[in-house]
C-alpha positions in Angstrom: 0.0 0.0 0.0 1.3 3.5 -0.9 2.2 5.6 2.1 -0.3 8.3 1.1 -3.1 5.7 0.9 -2.7 5.2 4.7 -3.6 8.9 5.4 -7.1 9.0 6.6 -8.4 12.1 8.4 -11.0 11.8 11.1 -12.4 15.3 11.6 -14.1 15.5 15.0 -16.5 18.2 16.2 -18.1 18.1 19.7 -21.3 20.1 20.1 -23.9 20.8 22.8 -27.0 23.0 22.2 -25.5 25.3 19.6 -27.4 24.1 16.6 -27.3 27.5 14.8 -23.5 27.8 15.1 -23.1 24.1 14.1 -25.2 24.8 11.0 -22.8 27.6 10.0 -19.8 25.4 10.5 -21.3 22.6 8.4 -22.2 25.0 5.7 -18.5 26.2 5.6 -17.3 22.6 5.4 -19.6 22.0 2.4 -17.6 24.8 0.6 -14.2 23.3 1.3 -12.0 22.3 -1.6 -11.6 18.5 -1.1 -9.4 16.9 -3.7 -10.1 13.3 -4.7 -7.1 11.9 -2.9 -8.3 13.0 0.5 -9.9 10.2 2.5 -11.9 11.6 5.5 -14.8 11.2 7.8 -16.6 13.8 9.9 -17.5 12.6 13.4 -20.1 14.8 15.1 -20.3 14.1 18.8 -23.6 15.3 20.3 -23.0 15.9 24.0 -26.7 15.3 25.1 -28.1 18.3 23.2 -31.8 19.3 23.7 -32.1 21.8 20.9 -32.2 21.1 17.1 -28.7 19.7 16.9 -29.8 16.3 15.6 -31.9 17.9 12.9 -29.0 20.1 11.8 -26.8 17.1 11.5 -29.5 15.1 9.6 -29.9 18.0 7.1 -26.2 17.7 6.1 -25.9 13.9 6.1 -26.0 13.6 2.3 -23.4 16.4 1.8 -20.7 15.5 4.2 -19.2 12.1 5.3 -20.9 12.4 8.7 -20.8 9.8 11.5 -23.1 10.7 14.4 -22.0 9.9 17.9 -24.1 10.5 21.0 -22.4 11.0 24.3 -24.5 11.4 27.4 -21.7 11.9 29.9 -21.2 15.5 31.1 -18.4 17.6 29.7 -16.3 18.4 26.6 -13.6 15.9 27.5 -16.0 13.0 27.7 -17.4 14.1 24.3 -13.8 14.3 22.9 -13.0 10.9 24.2 -16.1 9.4 22.6 -15.0 10.9 19.3 -11.5 9.5 19.6 -12.8 6.0 20.3 -15.0 6.2 17.3 -12.3 7.6 14.9 -11.0 5.3 12.2 -8.4 7.7 10.8 -4.6 7.8 10.9 -4.9 11.4 12.1 -7.5 13.2 14.1 -8.3 16.8 13.1 -10.2 18.9 15.7 -12.3 22.0 15.3 -15.2 23.5 17.3 -18.9 24.1 16.5 -18.5 27.9 16.8 -16.0 28.4 13.9 -16.0 28.9 10.2 -13.4 26.9 8.3 -11.6 28.3 5.2 -12.0 26.5 1.9 -8.4 25.2 2.0 -8.6 24.0 5.7 -8.8 20.3 5.1 -6.5 20.3 2.1 -3.8 22.3 3.9 -3.7 19.8 6.7 -3.6 16.9 4.2 -0.7 18.4 2.3 1.3 19.0 5.4 0.6 15.5 6.7 1.8 14.0 3.3 5.2 15.7 3.9 5.5 15.1 7.7 3.3 12.1 8.5 5.2 11.2 11.7 4.8 14.7 13.2 2.8 14.3 16.5 0.8 17.5 16.4 -0.2 20.1 13.8 -1.8 23.5 14.4 -3.5 26.2 12.4 -4.4 29.9 12.8 -7.5 31.0 14.7 -8.9 34.5 13.9 -11.6 35.8 16.3 -14.6 37.5 14.7 -16.8 39.6 17.1 -20.6 39.5 16.7 -21.8 43.1 16.0 -23.4 45.0 18.8 -21.2 43.7 21.6 -20.1 45.6 24.8 -18.0 48.7 23.9 -15.9 48.0 27.0 -14.9 44.6 25.6 -14.0 46.1 22.2 -11.9 48.9 23.8 -9.9 46.3 25.8 -9.7 43.5 23.2 -5.9 43.4 23.1 -6.0 42.1 26.7 -8.1 39.1 25.8 -6.0 37.1 23.3 -6.3 33.9 25.4 -10.1 34.2 25.9 -10.5 34.8 22.1 -8.3 31.8 21.3 -6.4 33.8 18.8 -3.5 31.9 17.2 -1.2 33.4 14.6 1.9 31.3 14.6 1.8 29.7 11.2 5.1 31.5 10.2 6.8 30.1 13.3 7.5 26.7 11.9 7.6 24.3 14.8 6.7 24.0 18.5 7.7 21.6 21.2 6.9 20.5 24.7 9.2 23.0 26.3 7.3 26.1 25.1 3.7 26.2 26.3 3.0 29.7 25.0 3.3 28.7 21.3 0.7 25.9 21.1 -2.4 25.2 19.1 -5.9 25.7 20.7 -8.9 23.4 20.6 -10.6 25.0 17.6 -7.9 24.1 15.1 -5.3 21.3 15.5 -4.5 17.8 14.3 -3.0 14.8 16.2 -1.7 11.5 15.1 -4.4 9.0 16.1 -2.1 6.5 17.8 -0.8 9.3 20.1 -4.3 10.7 20.7 -5.6 7.4 21.7 -2.8 7.0 24.2 -3.4 10.5 25.6 -7.2 10.8 26.1 -8.7 13.9 27.6 -9.0 14.5 31.4 -12.7 14.4 32.3 -12.0 17.0 35.1 -11.1 19.5 32.4 -13.1 21.1 29.6 -16.3 23.0 29.1 -19.1 21.5 31.2 -16.8 19.8 33.7 -18.1 19.7 37.2 -15.5 22.1 38.7 -15.4 24.4 35.7 -11.8 23.7 34.7 -10.8 23.9 31.1 -7.8 23.8 28.7 -8.3 20.1 28.2 -6.7 20.2 24.7 -3.6 21.9 26.0 -3.2 19.2 28.7 -3.6 16.5 26.1 -1.2 18.1 23.5 1.4 18.6 26.2 1.3 14.9 27.1 1.4 13.9 23.4 4.5 16.0 22.8 6.2 14.6 25.9 5.3 11.1 24.9 6.5 11.4 21.3 9.5 13.6 22.0 9.2 15.3 18.6 8.1 18.7 17.4 4.7 19.9 16.3 4.2 22.0 13.1 2.1 25.0 12.1 0.1 24.6 8.9 0.0 27.3 6.3 -3.5 28.0 5.0 -5.4 26.0 7.6 -7.3 29.0 9.1 -10.6 29.1 11.0 -12.7 32.0 12.1 -13.8 31.9 15.7 -17.2 33.5 16.1 -17.5 35.4 19.4 -21.2 36.1 20.4 -22.3 39.2 22.2 -22.8 37.1 25.4 -19.0 36.7 25.7 -18.2 40.3 25.0 -18.9 41.5 28.6 -16.9 42.3 31.7 -18.9 39.7 33.5 -17.8 36.9 31.1 -14.2 38.1 31.1 -14.0 37.9 34.9 -15.7 34.4 34.9 -13.3 33.1 32.3 -10.1 34.3 33.8 -11.2 33.2 37.3 -11.7 29.7 35.9 -8.4 29.9 34.1 -6.6 30.7 37.4 -8.3 27.7 39.1 -7.3 25.5 36.2 -3.6 26.4 36.6 -3.7 25.3 40.3 -5.5 22.0 39.4 -2.9 21.3 36.7 0.2 22.3 38.7 0.9 18.9 40.4 0.3 17.0 37.1 2.9 19.2 35.4 5.4 18.8 38.2 4.9 22.3 39.5 4.7 23.3 43.2 1.6 25.2 44.2 2.6 28.6 45.5 2.0 29.4 49.2 -1.4 30.8 50.2 0.4 34.0 51.4 2.0 34.5 48.0 -1.3 33.8 46.2 -3.3 36.1 48.5 -0.6 38.9 48.0 -1.1 38.6 44.2 -4.8 38.9 44.7 -4.4 42.1 46.7 -1.9 43.7 44.3 -3.9 42.8 41.2 -7.1 44.1 42.9 -5.4 47.5 43.7 -4.2 47.7 40.1 -7.8 47.0 38.8 -9.1 49.7 41.0 -6.4 52.1 39.8 -7.3 51.4 36.2 -10.5 53.5 36.7 -8.4 56.6 37.6 -8.2 59.0 34.6 -4.7 59.5 33.0 -3.1 56.4 34.6 -1.6 54.2 31.8 -3.3 51.0 33.0 -5.5 48.8 30.8 -8.7 48.1 32.6 -9.3 45.0 30.6 -5.9 43.6 31.4 -6.2 44.6 35.1 -9.7 42.9 35.3 -8.4 39.7 33.7 -5.3 39.7 36.0 -7.4 40.2 39.2 -9.9 37.4 38.2 -7.0 35.1 37.3 -5.2 35.5 40.7 -8.5 35.3 42.6 -9.2 32.0 40.8 -5.8 30.7 41.8 -6.2 31.6 45.4 -9.8 30.3 45.7 -8.7 27.0 44.2 -5.8 26.6 46.6 -8.2 27.1 49.5 -10.5 24.5 48.1 -7.6 22.0 47.8 -6.6 22.7 51.4 -10.1 21.9 52.6 -10.2 18.6 50.7 -6.7 17.6 52.0 -7.6 18.5 55.6 -10.7 16.3 55.7 
């Protein structure tokens, strides 16, 4: 069998109660340029939706190579794992239900895999697109929210490895060798919908994959997606909620990554200093970004709150 005949792409999308956004994603996939040499399947994992998700999927069943998977278990990680277990491909290509893929998205990944089939992880650009009519405060402070927006623009950077966590694909646009993905499933304690509200499940899995393989990941030219940001996420309330959860997640992940959790005194001091800076950001003429200060305060508060919760569990 020719080496290229072995390349089979399992595209996986997990979704829950976002039928309108899912419809937009599937419509963009129908417009992709898919050359005849690309063998692929589209696995749609329905994480116990109660809206019109099943109908949206049914409407596209004749236009895309869809396989429907229903996962009742709570949380994105369980849905991801259900998709991985169902996948038949040599490589697993991930995207989200709230994106629009470019017409060359699938083809760009395929061409890169043809040249570097043993690469453990591939990643593509993510460009946020704000829904019109959002909060002006969010738009004015948007540069402070790169992580929340999941913006990725590293396709000219070549490669990335396990040592540099800042240059890493995000969940809306990456590809993993299937053998490595099946060896590094997603932690059910992480991901949207998890009981404790932790996330970054894909970063955790990618880190373990890079460490297991020992090789470098590659950025893929031309494999871009647009990440659609609804008005409900363009608010100060959502920013604070997001970065609080991010802070809690870093404390949860610290022992798994061989990191020591800072002392409570140090964590509380960071909360106090970041809160003061957040308060000062409202003083006219001071060169402090209110958006960055709000995110920083919420992040440190999340870290401190999570450390207290861990202490209570340990002391019982």
